[in-house]
C-alpha positions in Angstrom: 34.0 56.9 123.0 37.5 57.6 122.9 38.7 54.5 121.4 36.0 54.9 119.0 36.0 58.6 117.6 39.6 59.7 116.1 41.4 60.9 118.1 40.9 64.0 116.3 37.9 64.3 118.4 38.0 63.0 121.8 41.4 64.9 121.9 40.3 68.4 121.2 39.0 71.3 124.0 36.1 71.9 123.6 32.9 74.0 121.7 30.2 75.4 122.6 27.3 75.2 121.5 25.5 78.1 119.1 21.8 78.4 118.6 20.0 80.0 116.1 18.6 82.4 118.1 18.1 85.5 115.2 16.5 83.0 113.1 14.8 81.9 115.7 13.7 85.2 117.5 13.2 86.7 113.8 10.9 84.1 112.0 9.5 80.7 114.9 9.1 83.4 117.7 8.4 87.1 116.9 5.2 86.1 117.5 5.9 84.9 121.4 8.7 87.7 121.8 6.1 91.1 120.1 3.8 89.6 123.1 6.8 89.5 125.6 7.5 93.4 124.6 3.2 94.6 124.3 3.4 98.6 124.6 0.6 98.5 127.2 3.0 96.8 129.5 6.1 97.7 129.0 5.2 101.2 129.6 3.4 99.9 131.8 6.0 98.6 133.7 7.9 101.7 133.6 11.2 100.2 133.5 12.8 99.8 130.2 11.9 103.0 127.4 9.3 101.1 125.1 10.4 103.0 122.0 14.9 101.9 122.0 13.0 98.1 122.4 10.4 98.6 119.4 13.7 100.6 117.5 16.0 96.7 118.7 12.7 95.4 117.5 12.4 97.3 114.1 15.8 96.6 113.0 16.0 92.4 113.6 12.5 91.9 111.5 13.3 93.9 109.0 17.1 92.9 108.9 19.2 95.4 109.3 20.6 94.7 112.8 21.3 91.8 114.6 20.3 92.6 117.9 19.9 89.2 119.2 21.9 89.7 122.5 20.2 92.7 123.6 16.3 91.4 122.5 16.4 87.2 124.5 19.0 88.8 127.6 16.3 91.4 128.0 13.5 88.5 126.9 14.6 86.2 129.4 14.5 89.5 132.0 10.0 90.5 131.0 10.8 86.4 131.6 12.0 86.5 134.5 10.0 89.5 136.0 6.3 88.7 134.8 7.5 85.3 136.5 8.6 86.1 139.6 8.1 89.6 140.0 3.7 88.6 140.1 3.3 90.9 136.5 
């Protein structure tokens, strides 16, 4: 593509891909997020404090705070746990 693209593009440093995770968690994936962090599962798992997780979610869903990094990380752990720990 070097012959086709302008040098400003072909010679620039690598640029990361940003995904709209904050919006997805708040809108498109909201139901899924709530399922992953169901009170019964979190409490039975006895690893995380449900009150803390619920506060993270409520702050994010209401727009009070952008907790996408924490929510995404916890969600990936929970999905891994459900898959490999046979919860």
